[in-house]
N, C-alpha and C positions, 0 to 999 in steps of 0.2 A: 457716450450718447449725448443728444442735445439736452435731455433733462438733467444729466449729471453736470453739464457745463453751466447750468443755471445757478448752481450753488458752489460756493467756495468755503472751505473749512480751514481756518487759520488759528494759530496759537502763538503766544509770545516766545516760547522756547521749543527746542527740537523734540524733547521727550514727550511733551504734551501734544505736539503736532503729530507725532508718530502714533500716539494712542487713538487719534481720531482719523488717521489716514489722510492727514492734511499737510499744510506747509506752515513754516514760521512766517510771521507777519513781515519780518525783514527780508526774507527770501522772496516773498511774493511781491514786495515793493522793489526788489532788485537792488538792495543795498546791504552792506555788512552791518552786523549788530553793533560793533564798537566804533563804527565810522563816525567821526565828528563833522564830516562835511555834509551840509544839507543836500538832500536829494533834489536834483533839478527836474522840473516837469516841463516838457516841451509840447506845446499844442500840436496836435496832428501826429503824435508818436504812434505809429502803426502797431508796434509791439504792445504798447500799453493799451491801446484800444482793443486789440484782439484778445488780450487777457481779460479785460473787464466788460467788453461788449455784451456777451450773452449772460453775464451775471445778474441775477435778480435777488438772490438771497446770500447773505454772508453770515457764517457762523464763527464766532470768536470764543474760544475756550480759555479757561484760566484767566478770567477778566481781572482778577486782583493783581496780576503781574503786568497788565497793560497800563502804560502811563498816559497822561494827558497829551504829552508832546508827541508820542508815537501815534496816538489816536488822531491827532490833528494832521499829521502827515498822511495817514491813511485816508482821511476825509478829503483832503485837497487833491490827492491823486485820483480818487474815485470820481470827484466832480469834474476833473479835467478829462478823464477817460470817457466819461459819459456825456460830455459836452452839455452840461446843465449849469444853471445859475449856481454860483458858490454858496448861495444862501439855502439851497436845497440840501438837507442833511445826507451825507454819504452818497451824493449823486442820485438819490431816489432809490437806492438799493435797500432792501429790508435787512436790517442787521439784528442778529440774535446773539446776545451775550450769555455765556454760561460761566458759572464760577461762584466763588465765595469770598467776600471782602475780608474775611478773617484769615485767609491764606496768605502766602508770601506777597510782599509789596513789590512794585516795579523797581528796577535798579536805576539810580540816577534820574529819576523822573517822579512826578507827582501822581499819586493814585487817582483813579477815576472818581472817588468819593470825596476828593479834596473840597473843603468848604471855604471859599474865598471870602465869605461874609463873617467868618469867625473872628475872635478877638485878636489872634495872631496876625490875621490879614489886615485888620483895621489899623494896626500899628504902622503899616506901610502906606497908609492912605496919603501921607504927606509926600511920599516919594513917587517919582514918575515910573510906572511899571515898565519893565523890560519887554523886548519883543517876544521873548520866550514866555513870559507870564501872560502877555496878551493872548498868545496862541493857546495857552493852557486854559484861560478863561473861556475862550471860544469853544474849546473841546468840552469843557465842563457844561456849557450851555447845551451841547448836543446830548450829553448824558441825561440832562434834566428834561429832555423832550421824549424820553422813553415813555410809551403809552400803555405798556402791558408788562406787569411783573408777576412771575409765578414763583412763589416761595415754597421750597421743599422742606418740610419740617420733620419727616420721618427719618430717623437714623438707620442707615442700612449697613454700616460697617461693623457694628457690634450690637448684641442684644443684652449685654451686661448692664443692667439698669444702674447698679451702684457705681460702676466705673464711669458711666456717662455722667452721673451726678458729680463725681469727683472732677471730671474734666471741665464741667460747666463752672464749678466753684473755682477751679484753677484759673480759668480764663478771666474771671472777675476778681482774682486775688482774695478769695474768701474761703480758702481751704481750712479744714478742721484737723484736729489731731487724729480723728478716725481715718481721715484720708491718708495721713502719713503711715498709720498702722496697716492700712490696706496695701499700700505700695511696698511696705516692708515684707509682706507675704510673698512678693514676687522676686525677692532677692535670693539668688541661688547660692547656698553655702558650698564651699569647696568639698566637704565630706559627702555631699549628696551626689556628686558626679564622679563616676569611676572612669569614664572615658568619653571624649568628644566624638569618638567613632560610633558610639552606641546611639540608637534611636531614643528620643527625638532630637538629641543634640546634634547629630550629624547633618541635620537639615535646618538647624536654627540659624537665622541671619545673625551676622556679627557686625556691629557698628564700630567704625574706626574713626579717629580724628585725622589721620594722615593717609594720603594716597599711596605713599611708598609701602606702608604696612598692609594696606588693603590689597595692593598688587601682589605682595608676597604670599598672603593668605590665600588669595584666589588661585595663584599658581600652584600652591601645594594641594589645594582642594581639587583642582583640575587633574593633577597627576594622580592623586589618590583615587578619584572616581574612574579615571581611565584604567587604572590597574585593577580596580574592582570588577569592571566590565570586561576586562581582557582585551582592551583596545589600546594600541600605541598612542601616546599623546602626540598631537600635531600642533606645530607652531607656525602661524601665518604672520609674516613680517610685512607691515605696510610700507609701500614705496610712496612717500609723500612728495608732492610737487607743489611749486608755487609759480603761477603764471606759466605752466607748462614745463618748468625746469625742475629737475630733481633737487631736493634740499640737501646740501652738503655740510651745513653747519653741524658739528658734532653735538653741540648743546641742544639744538632743536631735535636732533635724531635720537637723543638719549631716551 
């Protein structure tokens, strides 16, 4: 509908974009995430204008993972697509950021809360700023123009007050011995477990350091669950292609 076209929902990574039924910022900009080539903006690009023409509201989730360089690209493209003065932030589109700066940082980029007036930045005052740094400073000025901030203070993930206090002290590096003792109560000793097939351990998440081990465990769990339900396991093999051609490299197909 026309109303749905007025809003775009973007996120820096695919998982976050899927959660809000949106797109990744890179996909919406029409570029690859790891591409080092700067995106070219051609005035009068009909595809670009059609994408951004009806947009009046832009929702960006997981703002902690959005870097200043990426935000600068987004701003330039929006201004070009909207045919407005580059000095108008985001082409006049209302931008709503969601997230928490205490979450993951952007990869190979400066976070939106970067303070260029800090002591570390002042050490570089004698040097000529690079083009990338200039663009990041411009993006930082966009963030400083935000005119409404809503801070959510109620913790919704857990109601365990003692655990919340532990996490808060951990974040500030001020943990106590009582915190250590509390965490020790969560260590499961081997004698207390008779079988991982029993509840609640049969549904407990298992954290691994290596993808190979994770894949093996997931495969075993899938076969076990299929057997329990009386259904035959089904294996779906992906047929990967690159530029319309099937990938034959055995290393990539592994």
